[in-house]
N, C-alpha and C positions, 0 to 999 in steps of 0.2 A: 504494500499500499504506500503510495507516494505521500510526501509530507502534506501537500495541498489537499489531497483526498482525505487524509486522516483528520486534518483540521476542519474540513467542511463537515465530515460525518460527526465529529465530536461537537461542533457548534450546533448543527441541526438537531442532534440527539438531545442536547441540553434544552434547547428552545422547544422542541416538539413535546418533550416530556413535561416541562414546567408550564407551558402556555397552550398546548394543543396543536394538532396537526394542521387544521384548516386556518387557524388564526395566525400562524407564522408564515410569512411570505418569503419568496426567493430573495428579494432585495434585502430583507433583514439578515438573512443567513449570509449572504455575500458580504455585507457590510461587517458583520461581527466576526466573520472568518478571515477578513482582510484578503479577499481574493476577487477576481473579476468574474462577471457573469459567464464569460467565455470559459474560464477555468472550471466553474461549477458545471457547466453543460458538457464539458469534455469528459468529466468523470461521471456525471449523473444527467443523462439527456433529458429528463423530465423530473418534476417534483415528485411524481408517483414513484419513480425509481429511487429517489432519495428517501422517501418514506419507507419503502421496502427495505432499503439498506439499514435504516435505523432499527426497524423491527428485527432484522436478521442479526444485528449486533446485540440487541437485547436478548434474543433467543440464545445466542452464543454464550452470553454471560450467565444466563440461568442454567444452561446445560452444564457449564463448567462447575457451578455451585453444586448441582445435583450429583454430578459425577464424583466430585470431591467427597460427598457424603457416602456415595456407593462404594468407593474404593478403599475407604478406611476400614480398619480391622474391627468392625462393629458387629454385634449380634444383629439379626434381621430386624427385630423390633426397634432397636436403637438406631439403625440406619433410617428407618421411616421417621423416627423422632428427629434425627439430624436434618433431614430435608425440611421438616416442619420448623425447626429452629432457625434454619437459614431464611425461611420465609418471614418468620417473626422478626429477625434481625433487620431485614429489608424494610418492613413496616415501621420499625422504630428508627430508621435512619433519617438523617436530616434531609429535608426537601422531598420526602416521600409524597407522591401524588397519585397513589393508586396503581393498579396494574397497567402497564404500558399497553398490553394486548387487549384488555377489556376496554380501555380508553379508545384504542384505535378502532375496535369493532363498533363502538358507538358512533364514531365519526365516518366510518366507511361500512355501512350496513349492506351494500350490494355484494352478494356472495360471489360475483364474478370479478370483483375488483382485486388486483394483486395484493393490496394491503389487507383486505379481508381474508384472502386465501393464506397469507402469511400468518395471520392470527390463528386460523383454523389448523394449519400445519403445526404450529407451536403447541396448541392445546392438545392435539391428537398425540404428539410425542410425549407431552407431560403426563396425560392419562395413561398411556401405554407404560411409561417408565414407573409411575407410581403402582400400577397394576403388578408389574414385575416385582417391585419391592415388597408389596403386601403379600404376594404369593409366596415369597421366600420366608415369610413369618409362619407359614402353615395355615393361612386362612383358607377355609373351604370354598369361599366364593370371592376371590380377590378383585374381580372387576367391579361388582357393586360397592365393595368396600372402598376401592380406589376412587370411584365416582363420588362417594360420600366425602372422602378426603379433599377432592378438588372443589366440591361445593363449600366445605368448611374454609378452604383457602380463598375462594372467591369472595365469600362473605367478609372474611377478615381484611382482605385487600380493599374492599369497598368501605368498610367501617373505619379502617385505620387512617384514612385521610380526612375523615369527617369529625373525629373525636379523639380523645386521649388514646394513643396507641397501646399504652401499657395494659389496660384491662381487655382490650380487644385481642392482643397477643396472648394474654393469660387464658382467655376463653378459648381461643383457637387451639392452643397447645393442650389444654384440658380435653377438648373435643377429640383431638387426635389420640390422646391417652385412652379415652373412653372407647373410641373405635377399636383400638388394639385389644383392649381388655375384653370386649364383647364381640370380637370378630366372628366367632363361631356359634353364637347363641341365636336361636330362631328369631327373637325379637329384633336383634341387630340386622339380621339378613333381610327381614321384611322392611325395616327402615331404610336400608340401603337400596332395596329394590324400589321403594317409593320414591327415593331421591333420583334414581335412574329414570323413572317414568316422567318426572317433572323437569329433568335437565334437558 
């Protein structure tokens, strides 16, 4: 990645996340990145491509965090908790403004738009990864349980930028603990299936 492209992407990512995708224009990005419009369009022929690059970078960062939790020498239950803690750490971080992917989906609802497709691809990967992690804990029905985890995560992401993040994170982590503790009970399975039907 060239220095100019890296600076453009870093600037756009900061502005897109803090202020929104539609509200930030090309002129603002060019000005704050200290490059010309020609330089921007050489690296990103359209704003849509810049938005997708921003989402791809956010995806890469989250994948790195999750893989770090997966590759540590942890028991399966603790690996799931480690992923949950990394999410809670993000919610507590300075400048947190919700989930970049949920925010993008709200701004790009058209399922055929590349930004929306990037969101769907990321969420499919995340659900698949959490399903694999939950399966390693011995859960009889890992996919419903993983969907439950994702819904807990989505709720924490939404609430964490609207109120004090500490009780939000505490509730989220307790929810994950409860999910693990009751992963094979009939009531938990029914609850997870209900979550799947409404997701």
